[in-house]
LUMGUMAR-958705 format. One record per residue (C-alpha): chain; residue number from 0; x, y, z. Coordinates in steps of 0.25 Angstrom, whole numbers. Layout:
REM LUMGUMAR-958705
<node mol="A" seq="NUM" X="X" Y="Y" Z="Z"/>
...
REM end
This chain:
REM LUMGUMAR-958705
<node mol="A" seq="0" X="-52" Y="-29" Z="2"/>
<node mol="A" seq="1" X="-46" Y="-19" Z="12"/>
<node mol="A" seq="2" X="-43" Y="-27" Z="25"/>
<node mol="A" seq="3" X="-41" Y="-21" Z="38"/>
<node mol="A" seq="4" X="-26" Y="-19" Z="41"/>
<node mol="A" seq="5" X="-19" Y="-26" Z="52"/>
<node mol="A" seq="6" X="-16" Y="-18" Z="65"/>
<node mol="A" seq="7" X="-2" Y="-12" Z="64"/>
<node mol="A" seq="8" X="3" Y="-22" Z="74"/>
<node mol="A" seq="9" X="-2" Y="-34" Z="67"/>
<node mol="A" seq="10" X="2" Y="-29" Z="53"/>
<node mol="A" seq="11" X="16" Y="-27" Z="59"/>
<node mol="A" seq="12" X="17" Y="-41" Z="64"/>
<node mol="A" seq="13" X="13" Y="-46" Z="50"/>
<node mol="A" seq="14" X="23" Y="-37" Z="43"/>
<node mol="A" seq="15" X="34" Y="-42" Z="52"/>
<node mol="A" seq="16" X="31" Y="-57" Z="50"/>
<node mol="A" seq="17" X="31" Y="-55" Z="35"/>
<node mol="A" seq="18" X="45" Y="-48" Z="35"/>
<node mol="A" seq="19" X="50" Y="-59" Z="44"/>
<node mol="A" seq="20" X="47" Y="-69" Z="33"/>
<node mol="A" seq="21" X="53" Y="-61" Z="21"/>
<node mol="A" seq="22" X="65" Y="-67" Z="14"/>
<node mol="A" seq="23" X="78" Y="-64" Z="20"/>
<node mol="A" seq="24" X="86" Y="-65" Z="7"/>
<node mol="A" seq="25" X="80" Y="-53" Z="-1"/>
<node mol="A" seq="26" X="88" Y="-42" Z="-6"/>
<node mol="A" seq="27" X="84" Y="-27" Z="-3"/>
<node mol="A" seq="28" X="86" Y="-15" Z="-11"/>
<node mol="A" seq="29" X="82" Y="-1" Z="-7"/>
<node mol="A" seq="30" X="84" Y="12" Z="-15"/>
<node mol="A" seq="31" X="82" Y="26" Z="-11"/>
<node mol="A" seq="32" X="76" Y="37" Z="-20"/>
<node mol="A" seq="33" X="80" Y="51" Z="-16"/>
<node mol="A" seq="34" X="74" Y="64" Z="-22"/>
<node mol="A" seq="35" X="83" Y="76" Z="-21"/>
<node mol="A" seq="36" X="78" Y="89" Z="-15"/>
<node mol="A" seq="37" X="86" Y="98" Z="-24"/>
<node mol="A" seq="38" X="87" Y="91" Z="-37"/>
<node mol="A" seq="39" X="77" Y="83" Z="-46"/>
<node mol="A" seq="40" X="84" Y="70" Z="-43"/>
<node mol="A" seq="41" X="80" Y="56" Z="-37"/>
<node mol="A" seq="42" X="92" Y="47" Z="-32"/>
<node mol="A" seq="43" X="91" Y="32" Z="-30"/>
<node mol="A" seq="44" X="100" Y="27" Z="-19"/>
<node mol="A" seq="45" X="103" Y="13" Z="-16"/>
<node mol="A" seq="46" X="101" Y="11" Z="-1"/>
<node mol="A" seq="47" X="111" Y="0" Z="0"/>
<node mol="A" seq="48" X="123" Y="8" Z="-3"/>
<node mol="A" seq="49" X="118" Y="22" Z="-5"/>
<node mol="A" seq="50" X="122" Y="23" Z="-19"/>
<node mol="A" seq="51" X="114" Y="32" Z="-29"/>
<node mol="A" seq="52" X="109" Y="22" Z="-40"/>
<node mol="A" seq="53" X="101" Y="32" Z="-48"/>
<node mol="A" seq="54" X="97" Y="46" Z="-49"/>
<node mol="A" seq="55" X="85" Y="53" Z="-57"/>
<node mol="A" seq="56" X="85" Y="67" Z="-61"/>
<node mol="A" seq="57" X="70" Y="73" Z="-60"/>
<node mol="A" seq="58" X="65" Y="87" Z="-61"/>
<node mol="A" seq="59" X="63" Y="90" Z="-46"/>
<node mol="A" seq="60" X="64" Y="85" Z="-32"/>
<node mol="A" seq="61" X="54" Y="74" Z="-31"/>
<node mol="A" seq="62" X="45" Y="68" Z="-21"/>
<node mol="A" seq="63" X="47" Y="53" Z="-21"/>
<node mol="A" seq="64" X="36" Y="43" Z="-20"/>
<node mol="A" seq="65" X="39" Y="28" Z="-22"/>
<node mol="A" seq="66" X="29" Y="18" Z="-27"/>
<node mol="A" seq="67" X="24" Y="7" Z="-18"/>
<node mol="A" seq="68" X="32" Y="-3" Z="-25"/>
<node mol="A" seq="69" X="45" Y="5" Z="-25"/>
<node mol="A" seq="70" X="47" Y="3" Z="-40"/>
<node mol="A" seq="71" X="45" Y="18" Z="-43"/>
<node mol="A" seq="72" X="47" Y="31" Z="-37"/>
<node mol="A" seq="73" X="39" Y="44" Z="-41"/>
<node mol="A" seq="74" X="48" Y="57" Z="-40"/>
<node mol="A" seq="75" X="37" Y="67" Z="-40"/>
<node mol="A" seq="76" X="41" Y="81" Z="-45"/>
<node mol="A" seq="77" X="28" Y="89" Z="-44"/>
<node mol="A" seq="78" X="33" Y="102" Z="-48"/>
<node mol="A" seq="79" X="39" Y="96" Z="-61"/>
<node mol="A" seq="80" X="26" Y="89" Z="-64"/>
<node mol="A" seq="81" X="31" Y="75" Z="-64"/>
<node mol="A" seq="82" X="34" Y="62" Z="-57"/>
<node mol="A" seq="83" X="47" Y="55" Z="-60"/>
<node mol="A" seq="84" X="46" Y="40" Z="-58"/>
<node mol="A" seq="85" X="58" Y="31" Z="-54"/>
<node mol="A" seq="86" X="59" Y="16" Z="-55"/>
<node mol="A" seq="87" X="66" Y="13" Z="-42"/>
<node mol="A" seq="88" X="72" Y="0" Z="-48"/>
<node mol="A" seq="89" X="67" Y="-8" Z="-36"/>
<node mol="A" seq="90" X="55" Y="-18" Z="-39"/>
<node mol="A" seq="91" X="49" Y="-30" Z="-32"/>
<node mol="A" seq="92" X="42" Y="-42" Z="-38"/>
<node mol="A" seq="93" X="33" Y="-50" Z="-28"/>
<node mol="A" seq="94" X="33" Y="-65" Z="-29"/>
<node mol="A" seq="95" X="24" Y="-68" Z="-17"/>
<node mol="A" seq="96" X="34" Y="-74" Z="-8"/>
<node mol="A" seq="97" X="45" Y="-64" Z="-11"/>
<node mol="A" seq="98" X="48" Y="-52" Z="-20"/>
<node mol="A" seq="99" X="59" Y="-50" Z="-30"/>
<node mol="A" seq="100" X="67" Y="-37" Z="-29"/>
<node mol="A" seq="101" X="71" Y="-31" Z="-43"/>
<node mol="A" seq="102" X="81" Y="-20" Z="-43"/>
<node mol="A" seq="103" X="85" Y="-11" Z="-55"/>
<node mol="A" seq="104" X="90" Y="3" Z="-58"/>
<node mol="A" seq="105" X="81" Y="14" Z="-53"/>
<node mol="A" seq="106" X="77" Y="23" Z="-65"/>
<node mol="A" seq="107" X="68" Y="35" Z="-68"/>
<node mol="A" seq="108" X="56" Y="31" Z="-77"/>
<node mol="A" seq="109" X="53" Y="39" Z="-90"/>
<node mol="A" seq="110" X="39" Y="40" Z="-85"/>
<node mol="A" seq="111" X="35" Y="52" Z="-78"/>
<node mol="A" seq="112" X="22" Y="56" Z="-71"/>
<node mol="A" seq="113" X="19" Y="70" Z="-75"/>
<node mol="A" seq="114" X="9" Y="81" Z="-71"/>
<node mol="A" seq="115" X="7" Y="95" Z="-66"/>
<node mol="A" seq="116" X="11" Y="92" Z="-52"/>
<node mol="A" seq="117" X="11" Y="77" Z="-48"/>
<node mol="A" seq="118" X="13" Y="75" Z="-33"/>
<node mol="A" seq="119" X="7" Y="63" Z="-25"/>
<node mol="A" seq="120" X="10" Y="49" Z="-30"/>
<node mol="A" seq="121" X="2" Y="39" Z="-23"/>
<node mol="A" seq="122" X="1" Y="24" Z="-25"/>
<node mol="A" seq="123" X="-10" Y="14" Z="-21"/>
<node mol="A" seq="124" X="-17" Y="1" Z="-27"/>
<node mol="A" seq="125" X="-6" Y="0" Z="-37"/>
<node mol="A" seq="126" X="-8" Y="13" Z="-43"/>
<node mol="A" seq="127" X="0" Y="26" Z="-42"/>
<node mol="A" seq="128" X="-7" Y="40" Z="-42"/>
<node mol="A" seq="129" X="0" Y="53" Z="-44"/>
<node mol="A" seq="130" X="-8" Y="66" Z="-40"/>
<node mol="A" seq="131" X="-5" Y="79" Z="-48"/>
<node mol="A" seq="132" X="-6" Y="91" Z="-39"/>
<node mol="A" seq="133" X="-6" Y="100" Z="-51"/>
<node mol="A" seq="134" X="-18" Y="94" Z="-58"/>
<node mol="A" seq="135" X="-25" Y="85" Z="-48"/>
<node mol="A" seq="136" X="-23" Y="73" Z="-58"/>
<node mol="A" seq="137" X="-20" Y="59" Z="-53"/>
<node mol="A" seq="138" X="-11" Y="50" Z="-61"/>
<node mol="A" seq="139" X="-13" Y="35" Z="-58"/>
<node mol="A" seq="140" X="-4" Y="23" Z="-63"/>
<node mol="A" seq="141" X="3" Y="10" Z="-59"/>
<node mol="A" seq="142" X="18" Y="9" Z="-55"/>
<node mol="A" seq="143" X="19" Y="-1" Z="-66"/>
<node mol="A" seq="144" X="14" Y="9" Z="-76"/>
<node mol="A" seq="145" X="26" Y="18" Z="-73"/>
<node mol="A" seq="146" X="36" Y="7" Z="-76"/>
<node mol="A" seq="147" X="30" Y="3" Z="-89"/>
<node mol="A" seq="148" X="31" Y="9" Z="-103"/>
<node mol="A" seq="149" X="17" Y="15" Z="-104"/>
<node mol="A" seq="150" X="14" Y="24" Z="-92"/>
<node mol="A" seq="151" X="-1" Y="29" Z="-94"/>
<node mol="A" seq="152" X="-6" Y="33" Z="-80"/>
<node mol="A" seq="153" X="-21" Y="37" Z="-77"/>
<node mol="A" seq="154" X="-23" Y="52" Z="-74"/>
<node mol="A" seq="155" X="-35" Y="56" Z="-66"/>
<node mol="A" seq="156" X="-40" Y="71" Z="-64"/>
<node mol="A" seq="157" X="-48" Y="70" Z="-51"/>
<node mol="A" seq="158" X="-48" Y="84" Z="-46"/>
<node mol="A" seq="159" X="-41" Y="97" Z="-46"/>
<node mol="A" seq="160" X="-26" Y="100" Z="-44"/>
<node mol="A" seq="161" X="-21" Y="99" Z="-29"/>
<node mol="A" seq="162" X="-10" Y="93" Z="-21"/>
<node mol="A" seq="163" X="-17" Y="79" Z="-20"/>
<node mol="A" seq="164" X="-16" Y="64" Z="-20"/>
<node mol="A" seq="165" X="-22" Y="52" Z="-26"/>
<node mol="A" seq="166" X="-21" Y="38" Z="-20"/>
<node mol="A" seq="167" X="-24" Y="25" Z="-28"/>
<node mol="A" seq="168" X="-33" Y="15" Z="-21"/>
<node mol="A" seq="169" X="-38" Y="4" Z="-31"/>
<node mol="A" seq="170" X="-46" Y="10" Z="-41"/>
<node mol="A" seq="171" X="-47" Y="23" Z="-34"/>
<node mol="A" seq="172" X="-39" Y="35" Z="-30"/>
<node mol="A" seq="173" X="-40" Y="43" Z="-18"/>
<node mol="A" seq="174" X="-38" Y="58" Z="-22"/>
<node mol="A" seq="175" X="-37" Y="71" Z="-14"/>
<node mol="A" seq="176" X="-47" Y="81" Z="-16"/>
<node mol="A" seq="177" X="-43" Y="96" Z="-18"/>
<node mol="A" seq="178" X="-50" Y="108" Z="-12"/>
<node mol="A" seq="179" X="-57" Y="117" Z="-23"/>
<node mol="A" seq="180" X="-45" Y="127" Z="-19"/>
<node mol="A" seq="181" X="-32" Y="120" Z="-23"/>
<node mol="A" seq="182" X="-25" Y="128" Z="-13"/>
<node mol="A" seq="183" X="-33" Y="122" Z="-2"/>
<node mol="A" seq="184" X="-31" Y="108" Z="5"/>
<node mol="A" seq="185" X="-36" Y="96" Z="-1"/>
<node mol="A" seq="186" X="-50" Y="92" Z="3"/>
<node mol="A" seq="187" X="-49" Y="77" Z="4"/>
<node mol="A" seq="188" X="-49" Y="64" Z="-4"/>
<node mol="A" seq="189" X="-59" Y="57" Z="-14"/>
<node mol="A" seq="190" X="-58" Y="43" Z="-21"/>
<node mol="A" seq="191" X="-59" Y="42" Z="-36"/>
<node mol="A" seq="192" X="-58" Y="30" Z="-46"/>
<node mol="A" seq="193" X="-46" Y="27" Z="-53"/>
<node mol="A" seq="194" X="-54" Y="32" Z="-65"/>
<node mol="A" seq="195" X="-56" Y="46" Z="-59"/>
<node mol="A" seq="196" X="-70" Y="43" Z="-55"/>
<node mol="A" seq="197" X="-75" Y="48" Z="-41"/>
<node mol="A" seq="198" X="-76" Y="38" Z="-30"/>
<node mol="A" seq="199" X="-80" Y="45" Z="-18"/>
<node mol="A" seq="200" X="-82" Y="58" Z="-10"/>
<node mol="A" seq="201" X="-72" Y="67" Z="-4"/>
<node mol="A" seq="202" X="-66" Y="63" Z="9"/>
<node mol="A" seq="203" X="-61" Y="75" Z="16"/>
<node mol="A" seq="204" X="-46" Y="75" Z="19"/>
<node mol="A" seq="205" X="-42" Y="90" Z="21"/>
<node mol="A" seq="206" X="-28" Y="93" Z="15"/>
<node mol="A" seq="207" X="-26" Y="78" Z="11"/>
<node mol="A" seq="208" X="-11" Y="75" Z="9"/>
<node mol="A" seq="209" X="-3" Y="63" Z="10"/>
<node mol="A" seq="210" X="-7" Y="48" Z="8"/>
<node mol="A" seq="211" X="-2" Y="34" Z="11"/>
<node mol="A" seq="212" X="-7" Y="20" Z="9"/>
<node mol="A" seq="213" X="-7" Y="8" Z="19"/>
<node mol="A" seq="214" X="-13" Y="-5" Z="16"/>
<node mol="A" seq="215" X="-22" Y="0" Z="5"/>
<node mol="A" seq="216" X="-27" Y="12" Z="13"/>
<node mol="A" seq="217" X="-23" Y="26" Z="10"/>
<node mol="A" seq="218" X="-22" Y="37" Z="20"/>
<node mol="A" seq="219" X="-23" Y="52" Z="17"/>
<node mol="A" seq="220" X="-19" Y="64" Z="26"/>
<node mol="A" seq="221" X="-28" Y="75" Z="29"/>
<node mol="A" seq="222" X="-28" Y="87" Z="37"/>
<node mol="A" seq="223" X="-38" Y="81" Z="47"/>
<node mol="A" seq="224" X="-35" Y="66" Z="46"/>
<node mol="A" seq="225" X="-32" Y="55" Z="36"/>
<node mol="A" seq="226" X="-41" Y="49" Z="26"/>
<node mol="A" seq="227" X="-40" Y="34" Z="23"/>
<node mol="A" seq="228" X="-43" Y="28" Z="10"/>
<node mol="A" seq="229" X="-47" Y="13" Z="11"/>
<node mol="A" seq="230" X="-49" Y="3" Z="0"/>
<node mol="A" seq="231" X="-64" Y="-2" Z="-2"/>
<node mol="A" seq="232" X="-69" Y="-15" Z="-6"/>
<node mol="A" seq="233" X="-75" Y="-18" Z="-20"/>
<node mol="A" seq="234" X="-68" Y="-8" Z="-28"/>
<node mol="A" seq="235" X="-75" Y="3" Z="-20"/>
<node mol="A" seq="236" X="-67" Y="17" Z="-18"/>
<node mol="A" seq="237" X="-58" Y="18" Z="-6"/>
<node mol="A" seq="238" X="-65" Y="23" Z="7"/>
<node mol="A" seq="239" X="-60" Y="36" Z="13"/>
<node mol="A" seq="240" X="-59" Y="38" Z="28"/>
<node mol="A" seq="241" X="-55" Y="50" Z="36"/>
<node mol="A" seq="242" X="-48" Y="49" Z="49"/>
<node mol="A" seq="243" X="-47" Y="62" Z="57"/>
<node mol="A" seq="244" X="-34" Y="65" Z="64"/>
<node mol="A" seq="245" X="-39" Y="77" Z="73"/>
<node mol="A" seq="246" X="-36" Y="69" Z="86"/>
<node mol="A" seq="247" X="-21" Y="69" Z="82"/>
<node mol="A" seq="248" X="-20" Y="84" Z="84"/>
<node mol="A" seq="249" X="-14" Y="94" Z="75"/>
<node mol="A" seq="250" X="-8" Y="89" Z="62"/>
<node mol="A" seq="251" X="-13" Y="81" Z="50"/>
<node mol="A" seq="252" X="-8" Y="70" Z="40"/>
<node mol="A" seq="253" X="-2" Y="74" Z="27"/>
<node mol="A" seq="254" X="9" Y="63" Z="24"/>
<node mol="A" seq="255" X="6" Y="48" Z="26"/>
<node mol="A" seq="256" X="13" Y="35" Z="25"/>
<node mol="A" seq="257" X="7" Y="21" Z="24"/>
<node mol="A" seq="258" X="11" Y="8" Z="31"/>
<node mol="A" seq="259" X="14" Y="-4" Z="22"/>
<node mol="A" seq="260" X="13" Y="-17" Z="30"/>
<node mol="A" seq="261" X="5" Y="-10" Z="41"/>
<node mol="A" seq="262" X="-7" Y="-1" Z="38"/>
<node mol="A" seq="263" X="-5" Y="13" Z="44"/>
<node mol="A" seq="264" X="-1" Y="27" Z="40"/>
<node mol="A" seq="265" X="9" Y="37" Z="45"/>
<node mol="A" seq="266" X="6" Y="51" Z="43"/>
<node mol="A" seq="267" X="12" Y="65" Z="47"/>
<node mol="A" seq="268" X="3" Y="73" Z="57"/>
<node mol="A" seq="269" X="8" Y="87" Z="57"/>
<node mol="A" seq="270" X="23" Y="90" Z="57"/>
<node mol="A" seq="271" X="27" Y="82" Z="69"/>
<node mol="A" seq="272" X="18" Y="70" Z="71"/>
<node mol="A" seq="273" X="14" Y="57" Z="64"/>
<node mol="A" seq="274" X="1" Y="49" Z="63"/>
<node mol="A" seq="275" X="0" Y="34" Z="62"/>
<node mol="A" seq="276" X="-13" Y="30" Z="55"/>
<node mol="A" seq="277" X="-19" Y="16" Z="56"/>
<node mol="A" seq="278" X="-32" Y="17" Z="47"/>
<node mol="A" seq="279" X="-40" Y="6" Z="54"/>
<node mol="A" seq="280" X="-37" Y="9" Z="68"/>
<node mol="A" seq="281" X="-47" Y="15" Z="78"/>
<node mol="A" seq="282" X="-36" Y="25" Z="81"/>
<node mol="A" seq="283" X="-30" Y="27" Z="67"/>
<node mol="A" seq="284" X="-20" Y="39" Z="71"/>
<node mol="A" seq="285" X="-8" Y="39" Z="80"/>
<node mol="A" seq="286" X="0" Y="52" Z="81"/>
<node mol="A" seq="287" X="15" Y="52" Z="83"/>
<node mol="A" seq="288" X="21" Y="65" Z="87"/>
<node mol="A" seq="289" X="35" Y="68" Z="82"/>
<node mol="A" seq="290" X="47" Y="75" Z="89"/>
<node mol="A" seq="291" X="48" Y="85" Z="78"/>
<node mol="A" seq="292" X="42" Y="88" Z="64"/>
<node mol="A" seq="293" X="42" Y="76" Z="54"/>
<node mol="A" seq="294" X="51" Y="77" Z="41"/>
<node mol="A" seq="295" X="47" Y="64" Z="35"/>
<node mol="A" seq="296" X="42" Y="50" Z="38"/>
<node mol="A" seq="297" X="41" Y="36" Z="32"/>
<node mol="A" seq="298" X="36" Y="22" Z="35"/>
<node mol="A" seq="299" X="45" Y="9" Z="35"/>
<node mol="A" seq="300" X="38" Y="0" Z="25"/>
<node mol="A" seq="301" X="45" Y="-13" Z="31"/>
<node mol="A" seq="302" X="45" Y="-9" Z="46"/>
<node mol="A" seq="303" X="30" Y="-7" Z="46"/>
<node mol="A" seq="304" X="29" Y="0" Z="60"/>
<node mol="A" seq="305" X="41" Y="10" Z="57"/>
<node mol="A" seq="306" X="39" Y="24" Z="52"/>
<node mol="A" seq="307" X="51" Y="34" Z="52"/>
<node mol="A" seq="308" X="49" Y="49" Z="54"/>
<node mol="A" seq="309" X="60" Y="60" Z="52"/>
<node mol="A" seq="310" X="58" Y="73" Z="60"/>
<node mol="A" seq="311" X="64" Y="86" Z="57"/>
<node mol="A" seq="312" X="75" Y="84" Z="68"/>
<node mol="A" seq="313" X="81" Y="73" Z="59"/>
<node mol="A" seq="314" X="76" Y="62" Z="68"/>
<node mol="A" seq="315" X="70" Y="49" Z="62"/>
<node mol="A" seq="316" X="59" Y="43" Z="70"/>
<node mol="A" seq="317" X="54" Y="28" Z="70"/>
<node mol="A" seq="318" X="39" Y="28" Z="72"/>
<node mol="A" seq="319" X="33" Y="15" Z="76"/>
<node mol="A" seq="320" X="20" Y="14" Z="69"/>
<node mol="A" seq="321" X="14" Y="4" Z="78"/>
<node mol="A" seq="322" X="17" Y="11" Z="91"/>
<node mol="A" seq="323" X="16" Y="25" Z="86"/>
<node mol="A" seq="324" X="30" Y="28" Z="93"/>
<node mol="A" seq="325" X="43" Y="34" Z="88"/>
<node mol="A" seq="326" X="53" Y="23" Z="92"/>
<node mol="A" seq="327" X="66" Y="28" Z="87"/>
<node mol="A" seq="328" X="72" Y="42" Z="82"/>
<node mol="A" seq="329" X="85" Y="44" Z="75"/>
<node mol="A" seq="330" X="92" Y="56" Z="70"/>
<node mol="A" seq="331" X="92" Y="54" Z="55"/>
<node mol="A" seq="332" X="95" Y="68" Z="49"/>
<node mol="A" seq="333" X="98" Y="82" Z="53"/>
<node mol="A" seq="334" X="86" Y="91" Z="56"/>
<node mol="A" seq="335" X="76" Y="95" Z="45"/>
<node mol="A" seq="336" X="67" Y="106" Z="49"/>
<node mol="A" seq="337" X="53" Y="105" Z="43"/>
<node mol="A" seq="338" X="52" Y="120" Z="42"/>
<node mol="A" seq="339" X="53" Y="125" Z="28"/>
<node mol="A" seq="340" X="47" Y="120" Z="15"/>
<node mol="A" seq="341" X="42" Y="106" Z="14"/>
<node mol="A" seq="342" X="51" Y="103" Z="2"/>
<node mol="A" seq="343" X="64" Y="107" Z="10"/>
<node mol="A" seq="344" X="74" Y="95" Z="9"/>
<node mol="A" seq="345" X="71" Y="86" Z="21"/>
<node mol="A" seq="346" X="73" Y="71" Z="24"/>
<node mol="A" seq="347" X="64" Y="61" Z="18"/>
<node mol="A" seq="348" X="63" Y="46" Z="23"/>
<node mol="A" seq="349" X="62" Y="32" Z="16"/>
<node mol="A" seq="350" X="63" Y="18" Z="21"/>
<node mol="A" seq="351" X="72" Y="9" Z="14"/>
<node mol="A" seq="352" X="73" Y="-5" Z="20"/>
<node mol="A" seq="353" X="80" Y="-4" Z="33"/>
<node mol="A" seq="354" X="83" Y="11" Z="32"/>
<node mol="A" seq="355" X="76" Y="24" Z="33"/>
<node mol="A" seq="356" X="82" Y="33" Z="22"/>
<node mol="A" seq="357" X="81" Y="48" Z="25"/>
<node mol="A" seq="358" X="85" Y="59" Z="15"/>
<node mol="A" seq="359" X="94" Y="70" Z="22"/>
<node mol="A" seq="360" X="94" Y="82" Z="12"/>
<node mol="A" seq="361" X="103" Y="90" Z="21"/>
<node mol="A" seq="362" X="114" Y="80" Z="20"/>
<node mol="A" seq="363" X="112" Y="74" Z="7"/>
<node mol="A" seq="364" X="110" Y="60" Z="12"/>
<node mol="A" seq="365" X="100" Y="48" Z="15"/>
<node mol="A" seq="366" X="100" Y="44" Z="29"/>
<node mol="A" seq="367" X="98" Y="29" Z="31"/>
<node mol="A" seq="368" X="92" Y="25" Z="45"/>
<node mol="A" seq="369" X="91" Y="10" Z="48"/>
<node mol="A" seq="370" X="77" Y="6" Z="52"/>
<node mol="A" seq="371" X="79" Y="-5" Z="63"/>
<node mol="A" seq="372" X="84" Y="1" Z="72"/>
<node mol="A" seq="373" X="83" Y="15" Z="66"/>
<node mol="A" seq="374" X="98" Y="19" Z="65"/>
<node mol="A" seq="375" X="107" Y="28" Z="56"/>
<node mol="A" seq="376" X="112" Y="19" Z="45"/>
<node mol="A" seq="377" X="119" Y="27" Z="34"/>
<node mol="A" seq="378" X="117" Y="39" Z="25"/>
<node mol="A" seq="379" X="118" Y="40" Z="9"/>
<node mol="A" seq="380" X="123" Y="52" Z="3"/>
<node mol="A" seq="381" X="114" Y="57" Z="-9"/>
<node mol="A" seq="382" X="117" Y="68" Z="-19"/>
<node mol="A" seq="383" X="108" Y="80" Z="-18"/>
<node mol="A" seq="384" X="98" Y="83" Z="-8"/>
<node mol="A" seq="385" X="91" Y="70" Z="-4"/>
<node mol="A" seq="386" X="76" Y="72" Z="-1"/>
<node mol="A" seq="387" X="64" Y="63" Z="-5"/>
<node mol="A" seq="388" X="67" Y="48" Z="-4"/>
<node mol="A" seq="389" X="60" Y="35" Z="-6"/>
<node mol="A" seq="390" X="65" Y="21" Z="-4"/>
<node mol="A" seq="391" X="63" Y="9" Z="-13"/>
<node mol="A" seq="392" X="67" Y="-6" Z="-11"/>
<node mol="A" seq="393" X="65" Y="-18" Z="-3"/>
<node mol="A" seq="394" X="69" Y="-33" Z="-3"/>
<node mol="A" seq="395" X="66" Y="-44" Z="-12"/>
<node mol="A" seq="396" X="72" Y="-56" Z="-19"/>
<node mol="A" seq="397" X="82" Y="-54" Z="-30"/>
<node mol="A" seq="398" X="83" Y="-65" Z="-41"/>
REM end
C-alpha cells in the first residue's frame, strides 16, 4: 500500500536519528567511474588515493547510469547501438541490523545490451527498462539477470520510434507517447502492462523529457508542468496526475532528480532556475533562481537536505531543500559557458561519501569538494578528458 510521505522536516529528523545509531566501526569504499569525452574509455578511480584501478575500452563517449544498488553501471553508446555494462566490484548484503560490504575487482561484463539507438535506462520496482530511440522498443530485465550466465531480457514494442523513456512500476511500465510526426515533441505518457497490454489512457505531457523516482512515486518533466505516477492498491495500474507549472513563470522541467530518505524531486526550470517539487504538498512547487546558467546538479544521498548545483561561472552552490535557499557557494572550477553544443565537454557532478566529485575537462582533473562544510579538498589527475561521472560505494561490515 502506498503511504503518505512524512513532511520534509519530520523525515529529515528520522533520517538523522537512523544515521546516529549506525555502527561506527564500518569500513567505507568509494569508486568513481569516469567517461572520457574524446575517446571510448571508462576509467575506474579509487577515491581514497586517486589511483586508477581499471579502465575499459568501449566504442564511444558514454552516458553513464548506475543501478540503484550500485552493483552495475550502464555505459550508453547510442550512436554505436549498444550499452556496455560494468560490474563495479562493490556490493552489499543486508543482514537486518547491519550490511556487509563486499569489494572485488571492477570488470567489463561480456553481456551487452544492443539495439538501433538505445538511450534512457530507468530502474524501478526491481526492474530495469532500456528505451531504444531508434525503434521505440523497450527492453526489460533485472540486475541479477545481467550478472548471471543466461541473460534473456523481455522486449516490448509499444509504439513508434522516438526519443522516449519507459519507467517500471510493479507489473506496469509508464511510457512516453510520440506524436504522429516523429520530428514533433512527444505528446504525453501512458501505462502499459509488463506484458505489453494497454492499461490506461494517454496523459498529456507535452515534450515529456526527464524522469526520477522518490518513495515509489515517479515524476516526469513536461513543457507545461510535471506528471506524477503514483502506485495504486490491489495490483491496479499506477495513477497519472498532471501538476501545472504556469505560475512559476517562464521555463519548464526537463531533468529531474529524486530524493531518497526524503520524498521530493529537484528539477531544472529553464536555464537559470531550479524547482523543488513536493508531490503531496498543497503548494508542490518552489522556484529557486540561480545567479547564472546551470551546468549540472546532483542530490546528496546521505545529507538528505543538500543539493549541489554548478553554474557556468564555475561556482558550486549548496541548496538547502528544506528552506529553498542557497546557503553556500564556492569557486570549484574555471568558467564553462553554456553556449555551444550540448555535448561540448563541461563538468559533471557526483557525490561520493563526504565529497562532491566534479569532472573538470579543461584541466584533466577531478575536483573533490568536502561536503561539511563545503571546502576544497584535493584534486585527482585523470588521463584524457574526464567528462561523465558516477560514484559508487558506501559503508558496511567487512568480515
